[in-house]
C-alpha positions in Angstrom: 57.2 -12.3 -0.5 59.9 -13.8 1.7 62.7 -11.3 1.1 60.4 -8.3 1.7 59.2 -9.8 5.1 62.7 -10.6 6.2 64.0 -7.2 5.1 61.2 -5.5 7.1 62.1 -7.4 10.3 65.8 -6.8 9.8 65.3 -3.1 9.5 63.5 -3.2 12.8 66.3 -5.2 14.4 68.9 -2.6 13.3 66.9 0.1 15.1 67.0 -1.7 18.4 70.6 -0.9 18.9 71.7 -4.3 20.1 75.2 -5.3 19.2 74.4 -9.0 18.7 71.4 -9.9 16.6 70.1 -13.3 15.6 67.3 -14.1 13.1 65.9 -17.6 12.8 63.7 -18.2 9.8 61.5 -21.3 9.6 60.8 -22.3 6.1 58.4 -24.7 4.5 60.4 -24.5 1.3 57.8 -22.7 -0.7 59.6 -19.5 -1.3 57.3 -16.7 -2.4 59.3 -14.3 -4.6 62.8 -14.6 -5.9 65.3 -17.2 -4.5 68.1 -15.0 -5.9 66.8 -11.9 -4.1 66.4 -13.8 -0.9 69.9 -15.3 -1.1 71.4 -11.8 -1.7 69.5 -10.4 1.2 70.5 -13.1 3.7 74.1 -12.8 2.6 73.9 -9.0 3.1 72.3 -9.4 6.6 75.1 -11.8 7.6 77.8 -9.5 6.2 76.3 -6.6 8.3 76.8 -8.6 11.5 73.4 -10.3 12.1 73.5 -14.1 12.3 70.6 -15.4 10.1 69.7 -19.1 10.2 67.3 -20.9 7.9 65.6 -23.9 9.3 63.9 -26.0 6.7 60.8 -27.9 7.9 60.9 -31.1 6.0 62.7 -29.4 3.1 66.2 -28.8 2.0 65.3 -25.6 0.1 67.0 -23.5 2.8 70.4 -24.6 1.4 70.0 -22.3 -1.5 69.3 -19.1 0.4 70.8 -19.4 3.9 74.5 -19.9 4.4 73.8 -21.3 7.8 70.9 -23.7 7.7 69.5 -26.8 9.3 67.0 -29.3 7.9 64.5 -30.6 10.3 62.9 -33.7 8.9 62.7 -36.2 11.7 62.8 -36.7 15.5 66.5 -37.4 15.2 67.0 -34.0 13.6 65.1 -32.4 16.4 67.5 -33.9 18.9 70.4 -32.5 16.9 69.0 -29.0 16.6 70.2 -27.7 20.0 73.8 -28.7 19.2 73.6 -27.0 15.8 72.3 -23.8 17.3 74.9 -23.8 20.1 77.8 -24.6 17.8 76.7 -21.9 15.3 76.2 -19.3 17.9 79.6 -20.0 19.4 81.3 -19.8 16.0 79.5 -16.5 15.2 80.6 -15.0 18.6 84.2 -16.1 17.9 84.1 -14.4 14.5 84.5 -17.5 12.5 82.1 -16.5 9.8 
């Protein structure tokens, strides 16, 4: 179940003591479990100061559960991914979320 796995990793992240935390989740769009529970969890993680990004691999399902998401469907998308990651990280560090 997606939300249980993500919650488990997040709990480990919090114990590391790092001020800045980034989670990148790759998704095939076949969410196991509750999309609602996953969305609530990702929103909570973000509100607690961890940047969580959903990257959809040939799927746009990440739009539902991840406030910050990217859809990777083509070679062109792959070329745009570094800019997305850079821009998102800069915005996060500047407190624009």
